[in-house]
DSSP file (Angstrom, degrees, kcal/mol; ACC not computed):
  #  RESIDUE AA STRUCTURE BP1 BP2  ACC     N-H-->O    O-->H-N    N-H-->O    O-->H-N    TCO  KAPPA ALPHA  PHI   PSI    X-CA   Y-CA   Z-CA
    1    1 A M              0   0    0      0, 0.0     2,-0.3     0, 0.0     0, 0.0   0.000 360.0 360.0 360.0 129.3  -45.0   14.2   19.5
    2    2 A Q        -     0   0    0      1,-0.1     2,-0.2     3,-0.0     0, 0.0  -0.649 360.0-116.4 -95.9 148.8  -41.8   12.4   18.7
    3    3 A A        -     0   0    0     -2,-0.3     3,-0.1     1,-0.1    -1,-0.1  -0.519  38.3 -99.3 -78.5 150.8  -38.8   13.9   17.0
    4    4 A A        -     0   0    0     -2,-0.2    -1,-0.1     1,-0.1     2,-0.0  -0.404  48.4 -96.6 -65.8 144.2  -37.8   12.6   13.6
    5    5 A P        -     0   0    0      0, 0.0     2,-0.5     0, 0.0    -1,-0.1  -0.313  36.0-121.8 -63.0 143.0  -35.0   10.1   13.7
    6    6 A V        -     0   0    0     -3,-0.1     2,-0.5    -2,-0.0    -3,-0.0  -0.753  21.0-147.2 -89.8 133.7  -31.5   11.5   13.1
    7    7 A R        -     0   0    0     -2,-0.5     2,-0.5     2,-0.0    -1,-0.0  -0.881   9.4-141.0-101.4 123.6  -29.7    9.9   10.2
    8    8 A A        -     0   0    0     -2,-0.5     2,-0.5     0, 0.0    -2,-0.0  -0.710  10.3-152.0 -86.5 130.6  -25.9    9.7   10.5
    9    9 A T        -     0   0    0     -2,-0.5     2,-0.1     1,-0.0    -2,-0.0  -0.878  24.3-112.2-100.1 136.7  -24.0   10.3    7.4
   10   10 A A        -     0   0    0     -2,-0.5     3,-0.0     1,-0.1    -1,-0.0  -0.422  23.5-131.0 -68.8 134.7  -20.7    8.6    7.1
   11   11 A I        -     0   0    0     -2,-0.1    -1,-0.1     1,-0.1     0, 0.0  -0.767  31.7-114.9 -84.0 126.3  -17.6   10.9    7.2
   12   12 A P        -     0   0    0      0, 0.0    -1,-0.1     0, 0.0     0, 0.0  -0.267  30.6-113.5 -63.2 147.5  -15.4   10.0    4.3
   13   13 A S     >  -     0   0    0      1,-0.1     4,-2.0     4,-0.0     5,-0.1  -0.214  27.5-105.0 -71.5 171.0  -12.0    8.6    5.2
   14   14 A F  H  > S+     0   0    0      2,-0.2     4,-2.4     1,-0.2     5,-0.2   0.877 123.5  52.5 -63.8 -39.4   -8.8   10.4    4.5
   15   15 A T  H  > S+     0   0    0      2,-0.2     4,-2.6     1,-0.2     5,-0.2   0.922 108.3  50.6 -64.4 -44.8   -8.2    8.0    1.6
   16   16 A D  H  > S+     0   0    0      1,-0.2     4,-2.0     2,-0.2    -1,-0.2   0.913 109.8  50.6 -59.2 -41.6  -11.6    8.7    0.1
   17   17 A A  H  X S+     0   0    0     -4,-2.0     4,-2.2     2,-0.2    -2,-0.2   0.923 110.9  48.7 -67.0 -44.1  -11.0   12.4    0.3
   18   18 A L  H  X S+     0   0    0     -4,-2.4     4,-2.9     1,-0.2    -1,-0.2   0.899 110.0  51.1 -62.1 -38.8   -7.7   12.1   -1.4
   19   19 A R  H  X S+     0   0    0     -4,-2.6     4,-2.3     2,-0.2    -1,-0.2   0.872 108.3  52.7 -65.7 -34.7   -9.2   10.0   -4.2
   20   20 A A  H  X S+     0   0    0     -4,-2.0     4,-1.2     2,-0.2    -2,-0.2   0.926 112.9  43.8 -67.6 -42.2  -11.9   12.6   -4.7
   21   21 A V  H  X S+     0   0    0     -4,-2.2     4,-2.0     1,-0.2     3,-0.4   0.919 112.8  53.3 -65.5 -40.9   -9.3   15.4   -5.1
   22   22 A E  H  X S+     0   0    0     -4,-2.9     4,-2.6     1,-0.2    -2,-0.2   0.914 105.7  52.4 -59.4 -42.3   -7.2   13.1   -7.3
   23   23 A S  H  < S+     0   0    0     -4,-2.3    -1,-0.2     1,-0.2    -2,-0.2   0.799 110.9  48.5 -67.8 -26.0  -10.1   12.5   -9.6
   24   24 A L  H  < S+     0   0    0     -4,-1.2    -1,-0.2    -3,-0.4    -2,-0.2   0.868 119.9  36.6 -78.3 -35.2  -10.7   16.3  -10.0
   25   25 A L  H  < S+     0   0    0     -4,-2.0     2,-0.3    -5,-0.1    -2,-0.2   0.767 113.6  51.4 -90.0 -27.5   -7.1   17.0  -10.7
   26   26 A M  S  < S-     0   0    0     -4,-2.6     2,-0.1    -5,-0.2    -1,-0.0  -0.802  74.7-121.2-118.0 153.3   -5.9   14.1  -12.8
   27   27 A S     >  -     0   0    0     -2,-0.3     4,-2.0     1,-0.1     5,-0.2  -0.372  40.9-100.2 -80.6 170.7   -7.1   12.4  -15.8
   28   28 A G  H  > S+     0   0    0      1,-0.2     4,-2.2     2,-0.2     5,-0.1   0.837 121.3  53.2 -65.4 -33.3   -7.9    8.7  -15.6
   29   29 A G  H  > S+     0   0    0      2,-0.2     4,-2.3     1,-0.2    -1,-0.2   0.894 108.5  50.3 -70.5 -37.6   -4.5    7.6  -17.2
   30   30 A Q  H  > S+     0   0    0      2,-0.2     4,-2.4     1,-0.2     5,-0.2   0.891 109.8  50.8 -65.0 -39.3   -2.6    9.6  -14.7
   31   31 A R  H  X S+     0   0    0     -4,-2.0     4,-2.6     1,-0.2     5,-0.2   0.936 111.1  48.1 -62.0 -46.1   -4.5    8.1  -11.8
   32   32 A T  H  X S+     0   0    0     -4,-2.2     4,-2.4     1,-0.2    -2,-0.2   0.898 111.9  49.5 -60.4 -41.5   -3.8    4.6  -13.2
   33   33 A A  H  X S+     0   0    0     -4,-2.3     4,-2.2     2,-0.2    -1,-0.2   0.888 111.6  48.3 -65.2 -40.4   -0.1    5.3  -13.6
   34   34 A R  H  X S+     0   0    0     -4,-2.4     4,-2.4     2,-0.2    -2,-0.2   0.919 113.4  47.1 -71.1 -40.6    0.2    6.7  -10.1
   35   35 A R  H  X S+     0   0    0     -4,-2.6     4,-2.8    -5,-0.2    -2,-0.2   0.922 112.4  49.9 -67.7 -39.9   -1.6    3.8   -8.5
   36   36 A N  H  X S+     0   0    0     -4,-2.4     4,-1.7    -5,-0.2    -1,-0.2   0.888 110.9  49.8 -62.9 -37.3    0.5    1.3  -10.6
   37   37 A A  H  X S+     0   0    0     -4,-2.2     4,-2.3     2,-0.2    -2,-0.2   0.927 111.1  48.9 -68.1 -42.7    3.6    3.1   -9.4
   38   38 A W  H  X S+     0   0    0     -4,-2.4     4,-2.7     1,-0.2    -2,-0.2   0.917 109.3  52.7 -61.1 -43.8    2.5    2.9   -5.8
   39   39 A T  H  X S+     0   0    0     -4,-2.8     4,-2.0     1,-0.2    -1,-0.2   0.883 108.3  51.2 -57.7 -38.2    1.7   -0.8   -6.2
   40   40 A S  H  X S+     0   0    0     -4,-1.7     4,-2.6     2,-0.2    -1,-0.2   0.895 108.4  51.1 -67.4 -41.0    5.2   -1.3   -7.5
   41   41 A V  H  X S+     0   0    0     -4,-2.3     4,-2.3     2,-0.2    -2,-0.2   0.940 110.9  48.2 -60.3 -45.7    6.7    0.5   -4.5
   42   42 A L  H  X S+     0   0    0     -4,-2.7     4,-2.0     1,-0.2    -2,-0.2   0.887 112.5  48.9 -62.8 -36.9    4.7   -1.6   -2.1
   43   43 A E  H  X S+     0   0    0     -4,-2.0     4,-2.6     2,-0.2    -1,-0.2   0.903 109.7  51.6 -68.0 -42.0    5.8   -4.8   -3.9
   44   44 A D  H  X S+     0   0    0     -4,-2.6     4,-2.4     1,-0.2    -2,-0.2   0.900 110.0  50.0 -60.7 -41.3    9.5   -3.7   -3.9
   45   45 A R  H  X S+     0   0    0     -4,-2.3     4,-2.5     2,-0.2    -1,-0.2   0.919 109.9  50.7 -63.9 -43.0    9.2   -3.1   -0.1
   46   46 A R  H  X S+     0   0    0     -4,-2.0     4,-2.3     1,-0.2    -2,-0.2   0.918 110.8  48.4 -62.7 -44.3    7.7   -6.6    0.4
   47   47 A R  H  X S+     0   0    0     -4,-2.6     4,-2.5     2,-0.2    -1,-0.2   0.897 110.6  51.0 -65.8 -38.5   10.5   -8.2   -1.6
   48   48 A A  H  X S+     0   0    0     -4,-2.4     4,-2.4     2,-0.2    -2,-0.2   0.917 110.6  49.4 -63.3 -42.0   13.1   -6.3    0.3
   49   49 A K  H  X S+     0   0    0     -4,-2.5     4,-2.0     1,-0.2    -2,-0.2   0.913 111.2  48.8 -61.5 -42.1   11.6   -7.4    3.6
   50   50 A D  H  X S+     0   0    0     -4,-2.3     4,-2.7     2,-0.2    -2,-0.2   0.889 110.4  52.0 -63.9 -39.2   11.5  -11.0    2.4
   51   51 A R  H  X S+     0   0    0     -4,-2.5     4,-2.6     1,-0.2    -2,-0.2   0.926 109.2  49.0 -64.7 -43.0   15.1  -10.8    1.3
   52   52 A V  H  X S+     0   0    0     -4,-2.4     4,-1.9     1,-0.2    -1,-0.2   0.883 111.9  49.2 -63.6 -38.0   16.2   -9.5    4.7
   53   53 A E  H  X S+     0   0    0     -4,-2.0     4,-2.6     2,-0.2    -2,-0.2   0.913 111.0  49.5 -67.7 -41.6   14.3  -12.3    6.4
   54   54 A A  H  X S+     0   0    0     -4,-2.7     4,-3.0     1,-0.2     5,-0.3   0.931 110.9  49.9 -62.6 -43.5   15.9  -14.9    4.1
   55   55 A E  H  X S+     0   0    0     -4,-2.6     4,-2.0     1,-0.2    -1,-0.2   0.872 111.1  50.5 -63.2 -36.2   19.4  -13.5    4.8
   56   56 A R  H  X S+     0   0    0     -4,-1.9     4,-2.0     2,-0.2    -1,-0.2   0.945 113.1  44.8 -63.0 -50.2   18.6  -13.7    8.5
   57   57 A I  H  X S+     0   0    0     -4,-2.6     4,-1.4     1,-0.2    -2,-0.2   0.941 115.2  46.9 -64.9 -46.5   17.5  -17.3    8.4
   58   58 A L  H  <>S+     0   0    0     -4,-3.0     5,-1.7     1,-0.2     4,-0.3   0.857 110.0  54.6 -64.9 -33.2   20.4  -18.4    6.2
   59   59 A G  H ><5S+     0   0    0     -4,-2.0     3,-0.9    -5,-0.3    -1,-0.2   0.872 107.6  49.7 -64.5 -38.2   22.8  -16.6    8.4
   60   60 A Q  H 3<5S+     0   0    0     -4,-2.0    -1,-0.2     1,-0.2    -2,-0.2   0.767 104.7  58.4 -72.0 -24.6   21.4  -18.5   11.4
   61   61 A A  T 3<5S-     0   0    0     -4,-1.4    -1,-0.2    -5,-0.2    -2,-0.2   0.507 116.9-113.9 -83.3  -3.1   21.8  -21.7    9.5
   62   62 A G  T < 5S+     0   0    0     -3,-0.9    -3,-0.2    -4,-0.3    -2,-0.1   0.517  72.3 132.8  86.2   4.2   25.6  -21.0    9.1
   63   63 A Q      < -     0   0    0     -5,-1.7     2,-0.4     1,-0.0    -1,-0.3  -0.712  64.2-113.9 -86.9 140.1   25.6  -20.6    5.3
   64   64 A P    >   -     0   0    0      0, 0.0     3,-1.4     0, 0.0     4,-0.4  -0.571  21.1-142.1 -70.8 129.4   27.4  -17.6    4.0
   65   65 A V  G >  S+     0   0    0     -2,-0.4     3,-1.4     1,-0.3    -6,-0.0   0.813  95.1  65.7 -63.8 -31.4   24.7  -15.4    2.4
   66   66 A S  G 3  S+     0   0    0      1,-0.3    -1,-0.3     3,-0.0    -3,-0.0   0.734  97.8  56.0 -67.3 -20.0   26.9  -14.4   -0.5
   67   67 A S  G <  S+     0   0    0     -3,-1.4     2,-0.5     2,-0.0    -1,-0.3   0.551  93.3  82.2 -87.5  -7.2   26.9  -18.0   -1.9
   68   68 A V    <   -     0   0    0     -3,-1.4     2,-0.5    -4,-0.4   -10,-0.0  -0.845  67.4-149.9-103.3 131.2   23.1  -18.3   -2.0
   69   69 A R              0   0    0     -2,-0.5    -3,-0.0     1,-0.1    -2,-0.0  -0.855 360.0 360.0 -97.0 129.8   21.2  -16.9   -5.0
   70   70 A L              0   0    0     -2,-0.5    -1,-0.1     0, 0.0   -16,-0.0   0.416 360.0 360.0 -96.9 360.0   17.6  -15.7   -4.1
């Protein structure tokens, strides 16, 4: 007699768990606002990183950074 096959159930990721708690505690509008705010934070960080990189490149080219508008 063979044993029944064992089925593995996926363990939810930490992000999935947070989203489940979020959905219980917040209304849809609050979730959307929080996600939009986080997206804005990530975009601001990306722009800041790009700005630092541009300043580094322009500095290596010998141009004064203050004279360049990004």
